[in-house]
RODO-2510 file (C-alpha; in nm, 4 decimals, decimal comma):
residues 359
     n   res          X          Y          Z
     1     m     0,0000     0,0000     0,0000
     2     k     0,1406     0,3373    -0,1058
     3     t     0,1741     0,6472     0,1092
     4     h     0,0141     0,8538    -0,1673
     5     d    -0,2996     0,6406    -0,1357
     6     f    -0,3760     0,8501     0,1749
     7     y    -0,3413     1,1912     0,0121
     8     f    -0,6234     1,4440     0,0005
     9     d    -0,6264     1,8062    -0,1090
    10     l    -0,6674     2,0453     0,1831
    11     p    -0,6985     2,4230     0,1387
    12     q    -0,4604     2,5971     0,3793
    13     e    -0,7350     2,8249     0,5103
    14     l    -0,9105     2,5226     0,6658
    15     i    -0,6204     2,4562     0,9042
    16     a    -0,7489     2,5919     1,2361
    17     q    -0,5071     2,8420     1,3908
    18     t    -0,6933     2,9110     1,7149
    19     p    -0,9333     2,7171     1,9399
    20     i    -1,3080     2,7662     1,9015
    21     a    -1,4669     2,9876     2,1719
    22     r    -1,6370     2,6965     2,3515
    23     r    -1,4794     2,3535     2,3357
    24     d    -1,7909     2,1445     2,2730
    25     e    -1,9362     2,3706     2,0038
    26     s    -1,6930     2,2360     1,7461
    27     r    -1,8462     2,0444     1,4572
    28     l    -1,8694     1,6650     1,4603
    29     l    -1,8821     1,4477     1,1497
    30     a    -2,0343     1,1125     1,2497
    31     l    -1,9189     0,8409     1,0081
    32     d    -2,0634     0,4898     0,9904
    33     k    -1,7593     0,2669     0,9499
    34     d    -1,9655    -0,0110     0,7913
    35     t    -2,1697     0,1817     0,5334
    36     g    -1,9723     0,5035     0,4814
    37     r    -2,2758     0,7206     0,5563
    38     w    -2,2328     1,0345     0,7625
    39     e    -2,4174     1,2890     0,9736
    40     h    -2,3240     1,6517     1,0420
    41     r    -2,3505     1,7365     1,4118
    42     r    -2,2008     1,9478     1,6904
    43     f    -1,9753     1,7951     1,9520
    44     f    -2,2174     1,8686     2,2372
    45     e    -2,4543     1,6224     2,0646
    46     l    -2,2111     1,3359     2,1282
    47     p    -2,4345     1,1742     2,3968
    48     e    -2,6933     1,1083     2,1252
    49     l    -2,4389     0,8802     1,9552
    50     l    -2,3464     0,6903     2,2722
    51     r    -2,5277     0,4074     2,4519
    52     a    -2,5603     0,3116     2,8160
    53     g    -2,3017     0,0430     2,8822
    54     d    -2,0376     0,1944     2,6527
    55     c    -1,7093     0,3226     2,7902
    56     l    -1,4893     0,6118     2,6801
    57     i    -1,1123     0,5671     2,7083
    58     m    -0,9293     0,9004     2,7416
    59     n    -0,5609     0,9906     2,7431
    60     d    -0,4914     1,1965     3,0566
    61     s    -0,1424     1,3076     2,9524
    62     r    -0,0691     1,6763     3,0062
    63     v     0,1441     1,8855     2,7716
    64     l     0,4710     2,0231     2,9012
    65     p     0,5430     2,3905     2,8265
    66     a     0,8439     2,2317     2,6630
    67     r     0,9636     2,5057     2,4254
    68     l     1,2466     2,7043     2,5796
    69     l     1,3910     3,0184     2,4217
    70     g     1,7349     3,1172     2,5436
    71     s     2,0845     3,2314     2,4545
    72     r     2,4033     3,0417     2,3877
    73     v     2,6780     3,0940     2,6459
    74     r     3,0246     3,1816     2,5113
    75     q     3,3486     3,0458     2,6519
    76     d     3,4001     3,3659     2,8557
    77     g     3,0529     3,3348     3,0139
    78     t     2,8873     3,6129     2,8161
    79     l     2,5659     3,5515     2,6241
    80     g     2,5705     3,4907     2,2509
    81     g     2,3081     3,4240     1,9868
    82     a     1,9501     3,3135     2,0406
    83     c     1,8594     2,9467     2,0462
    84     e     1,5643     2,7163     2,1055
    85     v     1,5446     2,3890     2,2965
    86     l     1,2377     2,1650     2,2775
    87     l     1,2075     1,8946     2,5443
    88     l     1,1033     1,5558     2,4100
    89     i     1,1824     1,2685     2,6493
    90     d     1,2909     1,2688     3,0147
    91     r     1,5980     1,0438     3,0309
    92     g     1,6456     1,0850     3,4069
    93     d     1,9063     1,2621     3,6241
    94     n     1,7994     1,6033     3,4814
    95     v     1,8844     1,4865     3,1283
    96     w     1,6302     1,5276     2,8485
    97     e     1,6367     1,4258     2,4860
    98     c     1,5713     1,7496     2,2990
    99     l     1,5314     1,9045     1,9602
   100     v     1,7560     2,2109     1,9303
   101     r     1,8005     2,5090     1,7005
   102     p     2,0392     2,6107     1,5559
   103     g     2,1706     2,2563     1,5444
   104     k     2,5138     2,3513     1,4089
   105     k     2,5754     2,5786     1,7083
   106     l     2,4505     2,3377     1,9755
   107     r     2,6884     2,0433     1,9572
   108     t     2,8204     1,8441     2,2529
   109     g     2,9703     2,0817     2,5096
   110     a     2,7566     2,3825     2,4173
   111     r     2,5974     2,5718     2,7052
   112     v     2,2675     2,7614     2,7115
   113     s     2,1000     3,0057     2,9508
   114     f     1,7264     3,0673     2,9904
   115     g     1,5391     3,3337     3,1835
   116     a     1,6674     3,6268     3,3859
   117     a     2,0114     3,5883     3,5437
   118     g     2,0450     3,2285     3,4326
   119     e     1,7447     3,0976     3,6261
   120     l     1,7778     2,7833     3,4150
   121     t     2,0963     2,6701     3,2429
   122     a     2,1783     2,3656     3,0349
   123     e     2,4634     2,1820     2,8673
   124     v     2,4531     1,9576     2,5614
   125     i     2,6163     1,6319     2,6749
   126     g     2,5592     1,4134     2,3715
   127     e     2,3821     1,3432     2,0461
   128     v     2,1528     1,0559     1,9504
   129     e     2,0568     0,8949     1,6231
   130     g     1,8452     1,1280     1,4149
   131     g     2,0167     1,4430     1,5395
   132     n     1,8399     1,5013     1,8723
   133     r     2,0561     1,6175     2,1621
   134     l     2,0938     1,4964     2,5191
   135     v     2,0743     1,8064     2,7390
   136     r     2,1449     1,8264     3,1137
   137     f     1,9605     2,1063     3,2963
   138     h     2,0738     2,2986     3,6059
   139     y     1,8309     2,4910     3,8261
   140     q     1,7174     2,5647     4,1802
   141     g     1,3885     2,4278     4,3119
   142     i     1,1456     2,2062     4,1216
   143     f     1,2090     2,1610     3,7500
   144     l     0,8432     2,1528     3,6428
   145     e     0,7789     2,4803     3,8278
   146     v     1,0774     2,6428     3,6551
   147     l     0,9553     2,5075     3,3220
   148     d     0,6071     2,6406     3,3883
   149     r     0,7504     2,9914     3,4319
   150     l     0,9899     2,9903     3,1389
   151     g     0,8497     2,7451     2,8869
   152     r     0,6047     2,7924     2,6043
   153     m     0,3563     2,5483     2,4569
   154     p     0,5103     2,3390     2,1754
   155     l     0,2392     2,4012     1,9173
   156     p     0,2478     2,1970     1,5941
   157     p     0,4405     2,3488     1,3011
   158     y     0,1229     2,4201     1,1025
   159     i    -0,0073     2,6570     1,3734
   160     k     0,1444     3,0000     1,3159
   161     e    -0,0502     3,2095     1,5699
   162     e     0,0464     3,2469     1,9362
   163     l    -0,1840     3,0757     2,1852
   164     q    -0,3455     3,3265     2,4220
   165     d    -0,4567     3,0748     2,6863
   166     r    -0,2211     2,7809     2,7432
   167     e    -0,4984     2,5709     2,8970
   168     r    -0,6738     2,5575     2,5595
   169     y    -0,3950     2,3210     2,4459
   170     q    -0,4737     2,0940     2,7420
   171     t    -0,7719     1,8639     2,7873
   172     v    -0,9888     1,9457     3,0880
   173     y    -0,9001     1,6041     3,2333
   174     s    -0,5213     1,6207     3,1795
   175     r    -0,3226     1,5305     3,4916
   176     v     0,0010     1,3407     3,4088
   177     t     0,2597     1,5822     3,2688
   178     g     0,4837     1,4506     2,9947
   179     s     0,3586     1,5165     2,6390
   180     a     0,5252     1,7274     2,3730
   181     a     0,1895     1,7659     2,1937
   182     a    -0,1728     1,7472     2,3022
   183     p    -0,3984     1,4442     2,2537
   184     t    -0,6226     1,6748     2,0555
   185     a    -0,9409     1,4659     2,0225
   186     g    -1,0004     1,5320     2,3915
   187     l    -0,9850     1,9103     2,3528
   188     h    -1,3569     1,9130     2,2621
   189     f    -1,4732     1,7830     2,6002
   190     t    -1,5998     2,0087     2,8782
   191     r    -1,6609     1,8936     3,2341
   192     e    -2,0332     1,9455     3,1798
   193     l    -2,0316     1,7213     2,8724
   194     m    -1,8420     1,4520     3,0630
   195     d    -2,1011     1,4711     3,3406
   196     r    -2,3813     1,4255     3,0859
   197     v    -2,2070     1,1253     2,9366
   198     e    -2,1590     0,9567     3,2745
   199     a    -2,5175     1,0353     3,3798
   200     m    -2,6483     0,8349     3,0835
   201     g    -2,4582     0,5239     3,1909
   202     v    -2,1348     0,5592     2,9933
   203     e    -1,8248     0,4946     3,2045
   204     i    -1,4996     0,6853     3,1559
   205     g    -1,1539     0,5324     3,1951
   206     y    -0,8076     0,6800     3,1550
   207     v    -0,4818     0,5695     3,0007
   208     t    -0,1636     0,7715     2,9668
   209     l     0,0383     0,8057     2,6481
   210     h     0,2941     1,0837     2,6364
   211     v     0,2652     1,2227     2,2854
   212     g     0,5937     1,2822     2,1062
   213     l     0,6652     1,5076     1,8116
   214     g     0,7011     1,1954     1,6009
   215     t     0,3255     1,2165     1,5600
   216     f     0,3888     1,5058     1,3167
   217     r     0,6735     1,3313     1,1328
   218     p     0,5776     1,2761     0,7683
   219     v     0,5842     0,9311     0,6119
   220     k     0,8625     0,9678     0,3556
   221     e     0,8743     0,6089     0,2295
   222     e     0,6727     0,5181    -0,0791
   223     e     0,5529     0,1914     0,0780
   224     i     0,3858     0,2528     0,4138
   225     t     0,5237    -0,0732     0,5555
   226     d     0,8766     0,0693     0,5190
   227     h     0,7979     0,3516     0,7643
   228     d     0,9809     0,3390     1,0995
   229     m     0,7188     0,4252     1,3611
   230     h     0,8212     0,6477     1,6535
   231     s     0,8161     0,5194     2,0133
   232     e     0,5936     0,6632     2,2870
   233     y     0,5571     0,5711     2,6534
   234     c     0,2130     0,4600     2,7697
   235     v     0,0381     0,3238     3,0800
   236     i    -0,2833     0,1260     3,1298
   237     p    -0,3930     0,1360     3,4977
   238     q    -0,5577    -0,1662     3,6566
   239     e    -0,8945     0,0081     3,6916
   240     t    -0,8983     0,0922     3,3205
   241     a    -0,8112    -0,2631     3,2220
   242     e    -1,0970    -0,3868     3,4400
   243     l    -1,3364    -0,1301     3,2896
   244     i    -1,2530    -0,2419     2,9359
   245     n    -1,2990    -0,6089     3,0216
   246     r    -1,6257    -0,5327     3,2029
   247     t    -1,7571    -0,3283     2,9089
   248     r    -1,6802    -0,6004     2,6570
   249     a    -1,8344    -0,8683     2,8781
   250     r    -2,1672    -0,6825     2,8945
   251     g    -2,1743    -0,6098     2,5214
   252     g    -2,0882    -0,2391     2,5436
   253     r    -1,8576    -0,0583     2,3052
   254     v    -1,5015     0,0457     2,3862
   255     i    -1,4748     0,3962     2,2391
   256     c    -1,1323     0,5578     2,2281
   257     v    -1,0991     0,9340     2,2535
   258     g    -0,8105     0,9950     2,0174
   259     t    -0,5614     0,7851     1,8275
   260     t    -0,3270     0,7900     2,1284
   261     s    -0,5826     0,6084     2,3448
   262     c    -0,6372     0,3649     2,0593
   263     r    -0,2670     0,2928     2,0177
   264     t    -0,2275     0,2437     2,3930
   265     i    -0,4953    -0,0205     2,4408
   266     e    -0,4285    -0,1964     2,1114
   267     s    -0,0585    -0,2200     2,2029
   268     w    -0,1215    -0,4302     2,5135
   269     a    -0,4491    -0,6142     2,4479
   270     g    -0,4404    -0,9915     2,4205
   271     e    -0,5369    -1,1534     2,0924
   272     d    -0,8746    -1,2334     2,2487
   273     g    -0,9206    -0,8684     2,3521
   274     h    -0,8518    -0,9309     2,7209
   275     m    -0,6843    -0,6307     2,8823
   276     e    -0,4389    -0,6242     3,1706
   277     a    -0,2605    -0,3358     3,3401
   278     r     0,0640    -0,2599     3,1564
   279     a     0,3240     0,0104     3,1067
   280     g     0,5976     0,0451     2,8488
   281     w     0,7053     0,1851     2,5140
   282     t     0,4948     0,1259     2,2049
   283     k     0,5790     0,1549     1,8342
   284     i     0,2514     0,0093     1,7117
   285     f     0,1713     0,1151     1,3553
   286     i    -0,1940     0,0677     1,2620
   287     y    -0,2918     0,0790     0,8940
   288     p    -0,5533    -0,0914     0,6728
   289     g    -0,5531    -0,4648     0,7226
   290     y    -0,5068    -0,4358     1,0986
   291     r    -0,7582    -0,6285     1,3109
   292     f    -0,8680    -0,4261     1,6135
   293     k    -0,8641    -0,6386     1,9268
   294     v    -1,0442    -0,4004     2,1647
   295     m    -1,1520    -0,0702     2,0118
   296     d    -1,5021    -0,0569     1,8635
   297     a    -1,5342     0,3145     1,7874
   298     l    -1,3175     0,6259     1,7770
   299     i    -1,3473     0,9986     1,8441
   300     t    -1,0728     1,1786     1,6543
   301     n    -0,9780     1,5015     1,4806
   302     f    -0,9071     1,5405     1,1089
   303     h    -0,5491     1,4423     1,0303
   304     l    -0,2731     1,5430     0,7917
   305     p    -0,2641     1,3930     0,4412
   306     e    -0,0365     1,0877     0,4120
   307     s     0,0116     1,0712     0,7912
   308     t     0,0200     0,7611     1,0107
   309     l    -0,2929     0,8930     1,1828
   310     i    -0,5107     0,8992     0,8724
   311     m    -0,3809     0,5468     0,8056
   312     l    -0,5013     0,4398     1,1516
   313     v    -0,8451     0,5905     1,0917
   314     s    -0,8582     0,4169     0,7533
   315     a    -0,7858     0,0847     0,9234
   316     l    -1,1071     0,1317     1,1231
   317     a    -1,3448     0,2608     0,8545
   318     g    -1,1756     0,1810     0,5229
   319     r    -0,9562     0,4104     0,3154
   320     e    -1,2210     0,4944     0,0545
   321     r    -1,4842     0,5779     0,3170
   322     v    -1,2458     0,7921     0,5176
   323     l    -1,1252     0,9877     0,2145
   324     a    -1,4854     1,0414     0,1003
   325     a    -1,5712     1,1765     0,4463
   326     y    -1,2669     1,4035     0,4355
   327     e    -1,3752     1,5372     0,0969
   328     e    -1,7165     1,6095     0,2489
   329     a    -1,5505     1,7883     0,5407
   330     v    -1,3554     2,0054     0,2968
   331     r    -1,6721     2,0862     0,1005
   332     e    -1,8517     2,1801     0,4218
   333     r    -1,5568     2,3926     0,5416
   334     y    -1,4769     2,1948     0,8553
   335     r    -1,1742     2,3104     1,0559
   336     f    -0,8756     2,0736     1,0397
   337     f    -0,5978     1,9439     1,2655
   338     s    -0,5213     2,0185     1,6318
   339     f    -0,7650     2,3063     1,6959
   340     g    -1,0098     2,1812     1,4350
   341     d    -1,3335     1,9836     1,4340
   342     a    -1,3873     1,6164     1,5175
   343     m    -1,5146     1,2856     1,3835
   344     f    -1,7054     1,0052     1,5550
   345     i    -1,6438     0,6759     1,3753
   346     a    -1,8591     0,3770     1,4698
   347     g    -2,0966     0,1213     1,3283
   348     g    -2,4714     0,1695     1,3249
   349     i    -2,4869     0,5438     1,2612
   350     g    -2,8120     0,6461     1,0906
   351     e    -2,8420     0,7588     0,7320
   352     s    -2,7315     1,1136     0,6659
   353     p    -3,0106     1,3657     0,6054
   354     g    -2,7929     1,5044     0,3274
   355     e    -2,5954     1,3235     0,0605
   356     p    -2,4657     0,9954     0,2040
   357     g    -2,1043     0,8948     0,1852
   358     k    -2,0049     0,6464    -0,0829
   359     p    -1,8450     0,3299     0,0619
***
């Protein structure tokens, strides 16, 4: 299967640059994964698409303000040119794997200062495959508090506008800090909407997957099976494993909020769909032909052309059906990507009042 098989034409003006005023007023394209038919809705109507006995699995990872702007430190201790360090993975002992700019100036041994009077300093202590740097940080106090004062949100490269409220790039249920990008399907939920969902008999469970910037890495290989998938750390708590098993036993649907939740549970599920508590690194790559062991339905945003994420969605609903739905979203001027609108993909969705999708 070719990477170009997952291409679609997207006008640049449809890439959302800012969040919508109210989270749950975003649009929702409900797609029947079996027939290809769709409905146009608003996200606050999600409870109408759910059933008592279902469960929602959400990724509770919280985004680090991981983008640090600083200055290079010369040999004599004076400050030199500007630089940028983006934290990716905590390697322990105050060492992080980072993306740095300018790369040619930040080789092993380079020193950097951030904030007033060197509130946070760092030294490049090594390089890893692919060009990322290992950076050791020096500071007083608690690192996450220092980072909260000095860091900026690491918005995706296709978002050019500054974010006015940092919490709008966090889900309302985020609690485990560690992501370099938001699990964006969850950005549409409000606490009130979650309360409505639970009141109707839908249980909510949480997993943690710390999203890396690899999620934005393009697939450069012509054959998708030649793509080297990035690794991400994820956790399935015992109570979530039990919820999934309980839901399946009673005939309810396991509905993942976001591709990160999907990748987490599908990484550790048994072949029979049985789930146990687990933690570890996953490189699972889901594309058409994959047999889902646990997930029945998915809430997700609209993804980049030729990305691993649109391949995952196509594995659930079929490439032709997904691309037809995307073409409909473009025609109807939906907002795309991180701050954009959402899809609900499941079986048994009623016939669209407008033109149905073509399977």
